[in-house]
LOVONU-55751 format. One record per residue (C-alpha): residue number from 1; residue in one letter; x, z, y. Coordinates in steps of 0.25 Angstrom, whole numbers. Example, Ala and Ser with C-alpha at 12.3 -4.5 7.8 and 13.67 -1.06 7.14 Angstrom:
 pos code     X     Z     Y
   1    A    49    31   -18
   2    S    55    29    -4
! end
This chain:
 pos code     X     Z     Y
   1    M    59  -237   181
   2    L    47  -231   190
   3    R    40  -227   176
   4    Y    52  -219   174
   5    V    53  -211   187
   6    L    38  -208   185
   7    A    40  -203   172
   8    I    52  -194   176
   9    L    44  -189   189
  10    V    32  -186   179
  11    L    41  -179   169
  12    S    49  -170   179
  13    T    35  -166   186
  14    G    30  -161   173
  15    V    43  -154   170
  16    A    42  -148   183
  17    L    28  -143   181
  18    A    31  -138   167
  19    Q    43  -130   172
  20    S    34  -123   184
  21    S    24  -119   172
  22    I    33  -113   161
  23    A    33   -98   161
  24    T    48   -93   161
  25    L    55   -80   160
  26    R    61   -83   174
  27    G    47   -81   180
  28    E    46   -89   193
  29    T    61   -89   196
  30    P    66  -104   197
  31    L    76  -108   189
  32    T    85  -111   200
  33    E    85   -96   203
  34    E    90   -84   195
  35    A    79   -76   189
  36    E    78   -61   189
  37    P    81   -56   175
  38    P    71   -46   170
  39    R    75   -31   169
  40    M    81   -27   157
  41    V    72   -19   147
  42    P    78    -6   141
  43    F    79    -5   126
  44    A    67     0   119
  45    D    69     8   106
  46    I    56     3    98
  47    G    62     4    85
  48    R    64    -6    75
  49    Q    57   -19    76
  50    V    49   -26    64
  51    R    55   -40    62
  52    N    45   -52    64
  53    Y    52   -61    54
  54    P    61   -61    42
  55    E    76   -63    47
  56    Q    74   -58    61
  57    P    85   -50    66
  58    P    80   -36    69
  59    V    80   -31    84
  60    I    89   -20    88
  61    P    81    -7    90
  62    H    91    -1    99
  63    D    98    -3   112
  64    I   111   -12   111
  65    D   114   -13   126
  66    S   128    -6   125
  67    Y   131   -13   111
  68    R   144   -21   111
  69    I   143   -34   102
  70    D   154   -43   104
  71    L   166   -49    95
  72    N   173   -36    94
  73    S   162   -25    92
  74    N   148   -24    88
  75    K   140   -11    91
  76    C   130   -15    81
  77    L   139   -13    70
  78    S   141     1    73
  79    C   128     5    67
  80    H   123    -7    59
  81    A   135   -11    51
  82    R   136    -8    37
  83    A   146     3    37
  84    R   138    10    48
  85    T   123    10    45
  86    G   124    24    37
  87    E   128    31    50
  88    S   120    23    59
  89    G   108    22    52
  90    A   106     8    58
  91    P   103    -3    49
  92    M   114   -12    43
  93    V   115   -26    48
  94    S   109   -36    39
  95    I   117   -41    27
  96    T   114   -55    33
  97    H   125   -50    44
  98    F   136   -50    35
  99    M   134   -65    30
 100    D   143   -76    35
 101    R   139   -90    37
 102    E   143   -94    23
 103    G   133   -83    17
 104    Q   144   -74    13
 105    F   143   -59    15
 106    R   154   -53    24
 107    A   158   -38    25
 108    A   155   -37    40
 109    V   145   -43    49
 110    T   147   -58    50
 111    P   152   -63    64
 112    R   139   -72    66
 113    R   131   -59    65
 114    Y   140   -50    72
 115    F   133   -51    86
 116    C   119   -44    84
 117    N   112   -47    96
 118    Q   113   -62    93
 119    C   101   -59    84
 120    H    97   -44    86
 121    V    90   -40   100
 122    A    88   -25   105
 123    Q    73   -23   106
 124    H    66   -20   118
 125    D    52   -16   120
 126    L    47   -25   131
 127    T    36   -37   133
 128    P    42   -51   131
 129    P    43   -60   142
 130    V    36   -71   134
 131    D    23   -70   125
 132    N    28   -71   110
 133    T    19   -77   100
 134    F    29   -74    88
 135    I    21   -70    75
 136    D    29   -63    65
 137    I    31   -67    50
 138    D    20   -57    45
 139    T    10   -60    54
 140    L    11   -75    52
 141    L    11   -74    37
 142    S    -1   -64    37
 143    S    -8   -75    45
 144    E    -5   -85    36
 145    E   -10   -77    24
 146    A   -24   -75    31
 147    R   -26   -90    32
! end
């Protein structure tokens, strides 16, 4: 029994030490307190961005703060719907957005692809809060060919 108590004591001490050395976005704020949220960064119009891998949802190259996207309306479709792209100049939503769960194409955007900001995000020109070691597919393939 004493062995189990000692093991639990050692494990809990190790966990406490590990938790005190892990860097988080909360900074120095303890878990028992409310952290001060970072200031909102304004939208930065930096143009269309190149995608890093096939099937990556493109980022939104414009501000969408005032857009209403709910069960009854979708502001995105006022420009990106098939019938509106001629007058708006915006790209049409992908053909995949018209495909239902059974792989059948529908005349309108399917309900599972209706809420655009589930996959697409507005872009901001800012420094990421944590380091990113992501390597895009072209860089990865060229490094493989070099070997």
